[in-house]
N, C-alpha and C positions, 0 to 999 in steps of 0.2 A: 504494500500500500504506500502511496505517496502522502506527503505532509498535507497538501491541500485537500486530498480525499478525506483524510481523517478530520480535518477542520470542518469540512462540509457535512460529514456525518454528525458531528457534535452539534452543529447549528441546526440541522434538520431534526434532531432528536430532542432538542431542548429549546429554551427561550434565549439562548446565548447570543452575545455579540462578540466580535473579535477586537482585541486591544493589544497594544505593544508597549506597556508601561516600563519595561526593563530594557528597552533598546532605543533609548533617547540619543540624539546626536551627541557625540563626545564621549560616550561610554565605551569601555574597552572590552565588553563582553564578546566572547567568541561564539556564544550560543544565541540564536534568534529565538526568543520566547514568544510564542503565539498564545496569548492568554484569552480564555473564553470566560466571559462574565455574564451574570444575570442582568437583564434589562432593569428589573424592578429594584434590586438592592446593590448592584455593582460588585457582588461577591464573586470570587473566582470559583468556577465549578470544574475547570480543567485547564491544563497547561500542555501545549504541544511543542516539542522542540527536537532538534537533532543534535545528539552528542556522540562523539566517536563513531560517526556514520550510522548511528542507530536512531530510527524514528521512535520517539518516546512520548508517552502520555502519562501525566500525573493526574490522579483523581483522588477525591476524598471518599473514604469508605468507613464503615463501622470497624472498630479495631479487630473484632473476631473474624470478620470477613477478610480483612487485610491479611491477618495471620494465616488463614487457610489458603488464600490465593498464593501466598509467597512460597508455598511448597511446589508450585508449578514453574516450569521453565519460562523465563522471560518476565517474571514478576518479582519486583524488588521493593524495598522500603523507598518511600518518596524522596527523590533527589531534590535537595535544597528545601525540604519541607519537614513538617512534624512527622516523624516516622511512625507514630502511633496511628494517625488517621489518614495519612497520605501514602499512596502506593504508586510506583512507577511501573508501567507496562511497556516492554520493548516490543512494539507492535509487530514488527516483521520477524521476531525471534521468540515468539511465545506459542504455547500450545492452546491458548484461548481461541475460541472461534469468534467470528465476527458477531454472531448473535450474543455471545457471552460478553464481548467488549461493549456492545450497545447496552446490555443490561447493567454493566458496571457504570457506564456513562449516566444512565438513568438514576442509579443509586447516588452517585455524586451530585447529580442535579437536585435530587430530593433533599439530600443532607445540607446543601448550601443555599437553598432558596429562602429559608426563613430568616 
C-alpha cells in the first residue's frame, strides 16, 4: 500500500482531516508526518509516516488490545507516542488484513473523538 492510499482510507472511514503540524518550514525532521485529526475536536486519531522505508500508522487503542496486537508481526509500541495507548503498525510488513486495519482505525476514531 502507498502512503496516500492509507490516508484516503482513514479519511473515508472517519471524520478526519489531514494536517502537517510537525513539518513546518525550518524544521529538520527527516520524517513527513501526515496527521489525521477530528473535525469536531482537532484531536489526533492517526499518524501516517514513512520511517526507514516502512509505511507506518500510529493509532490509539485500548491498552489490552494494544498488548494482544503486539504479538503479531509488524505491530509495535507507538513510535514517539505513549506506549500504553498508542500502537504503530508497519502497514506493508504486518500480518493484519486490510479489514483488521480498518477496524483498528475505527477503534482509534472512537477513542479520540470525545
